[in-house]
LOLO-35426 format. One record per residue (C-alpha): residue number from 1; x, z, y. Coordinates in nm, 3 decimals, always signed. Example, Ala and Ser with C-alpha at 12.3 -4.5 7.8 and 13.67 -1.06 7.14 Angstrom:
BEGIN
[1,[+1.230,+0.780,-0.450]]
[2,[+1.367,+0.714,-0.106]]
***
This chain:
BEGIN
[1,[+0.000,+0.000,+0.000]]
[2,[+0.132,-0.094,+0.339]]
[3,[+0.028,+0.149,+0.610]]
[4,[+0.202,-0.050,+0.885]]
[5,[-0.033,-0.349,+0.853]]
[6,[-0.322,-0.146,+0.991]]
[7,[-0.376,-0.065,+1.358]]
[8,[-0.255,+0.286,+1.451]]
[9,[-0.084,+0.364,+1.118]]
[10,[+0.040,+0.702,+1.238]]
[11,[-0.313,+0.816,+1.322]]
[12,[-0.440,+0.695,+0.985]]
[13,[-0.156,+0.875,+0.806]]
[14,[-0.241,+1.197,+0.989]]
[15,[-0.610,+1.153,+0.901]]
[16,[-0.513,+1.105,+0.536]]
[17,[-0.301,+1.420,+0.525]]
[18,[-0.582,+1.624,+0.682]]
[19,[-0.842,+1.466,+0.453]]
[20,[-0.632,+1.538,+0.144]]
[21,[-0.587,+1.901,+0.250]]
[22,[-0.960,+1.930,+0.320]]
[23,[-1.039,+1.784,-0.020]]
[24,[-0.793,+2.015,-0.194]]
[25,[-0.912,+2.330,-0.017]]
[26,[-1.271,+2.230,-0.094]]
[27,[-1.193,+2.198,-0.465]]
[28,[-1.015,+2.536,-0.470]]
[29,[-1.302,+2.709,-0.286]]
[30,[-1.560,+2.556,-0.521]]
[31,[-1.366,+2.660,-0.833]]
[32,[-1.308,+3.010,-0.693]]
[33,[-1.676,+3.041,-0.606]]
[34,[-1.777,+2.941,-0.956]]
[35,[-1.527,+3.178,-1.115]]
[36,[-1.640,+3.477,-0.910]]
[37,[-2.009,+3.396,-0.916]]
[38,[-2.031,+3.361,-0.538]]
[39,[-2.328,+3.178,-0.399]]
[40,[-2.449,+3.051,-0.066]]
[41,[-2.211,+3.021,+0.223]]
[42,[-1.883,+3.018,+0.032]]
[43,[-1.997,+2.743,-0.204]]
[44,[-2.143,+2.543,+0.086]]
[45,[-1.814,+2.557,+0.276]]
[46,[-1.629,+2.426,-0.030]]
[47,[-1.875,+2.144,-0.080]]
[48,[-1.860,+2.040,+0.286]]
[49,[-1.478,+2.040,+0.289]]
[50,[-1.470,+1.840,-0.033]]
[51,[-1.725,+1.587,+0.097]]
[52,[-1.548,+1.537,+0.431]]
[53,[-1.212,+1.486,+0.260]]
[54,[-1.360,+1.243,+0.008]]
[55,[-1.540,+1.042,+0.277]]
[56,[-1.220,+0.993,+0.476]]
[57,[-1.015,+0.913,+0.165]]
[58,[-1.274,+0.658,+0.053]]
[59,[-1.272,+0.487,+0.393]]
[60,[-0.891,+0.477,+0.393]]
[61,[-0.885,+0.337,+0.039]]
[62,[-1.112,+0.056,+0.150]]
[63,[-0.885,-0.019,+0.447]]
[64,[-0.560,+0.008,+0.249]]
[65,[-0.660,-0.189,-0.057]]
[66,[-0.389,-0.438,-0.142]]
[67,[-0.453,-0.797,-0.239]]
[68,[-0.410,-0.837,-0.614]]
[69,[-0.475,-1.104,-0.871]]
[70,[-0.795,-0.922,-0.962]]
[71,[-0.972,-0.818,-0.639]]
[72,[-1.192,-0.572,-0.827]]
[73,[-0.881,-0.361,-0.901]]
[74,[-0.772,-0.327,-0.537]]
[75,[-1.012,-0.054,-0.417]]
[76,[-0.999,+0.168,-0.729]]
[77,[-0.620,+0.151,-0.734]]
[78,[-0.597,+0.252,-0.366]]
[79,[-0.859,+0.526,-0.412]]
[80,[-0.675,+0.673,-0.712]]
[81,[-0.339,+0.668,-0.533]]
[82,[-0.488,+0.849,-0.233]]
[83,[-0.680,+1.106,-0.439]]
[84,[-0.382,+1.189,-0.658]]
[85,[-0.165,+1.246,-0.352]]
[86,[+0.078,+0.967,-0.439]]
[87,[+0.069,+0.843,-0.079]]
[88,[+0.142,+1.183,+0.076]]
[89,[+0.521,+1.129,+0.098]]
[90,[+0.471,+0.791,+0.264]]
[91,[+0.215,+0.929,+0.508]]
[92,[+0.431,+1.229,+0.599]]
[93,[+0.734,+1.005,+0.650]]
[94,[+0.530,+0.778,+0.875]]
[95,[+0.406,+1.074,+1.080]]
[96,[+0.755,+1.222,+1.124]]
[97,[+0.957,+0.908,+1.197]]
[98,[+0.744,+0.700,+1.429]]
***
């Protein structure tokens, strides 16, 4: 994935890092809430953080999809790379160096 082909790559990289952290904190809060039997506000906060992070990651995956021989593989490949955190080093490098 080439972040530099998009307009404002540094801003998009920062949005990705924040979205990934939001997603990760949301997952941890949801799992903790389920393990402790918490209900209501705590679970809602986790779900909202997870949903916000996923929405931003999905939008970025659509924007960063690379042209491939099979166009149906482009979006899922980008989405998986972003969700697994494989693009975090690239995004952090882009934020720090530009």
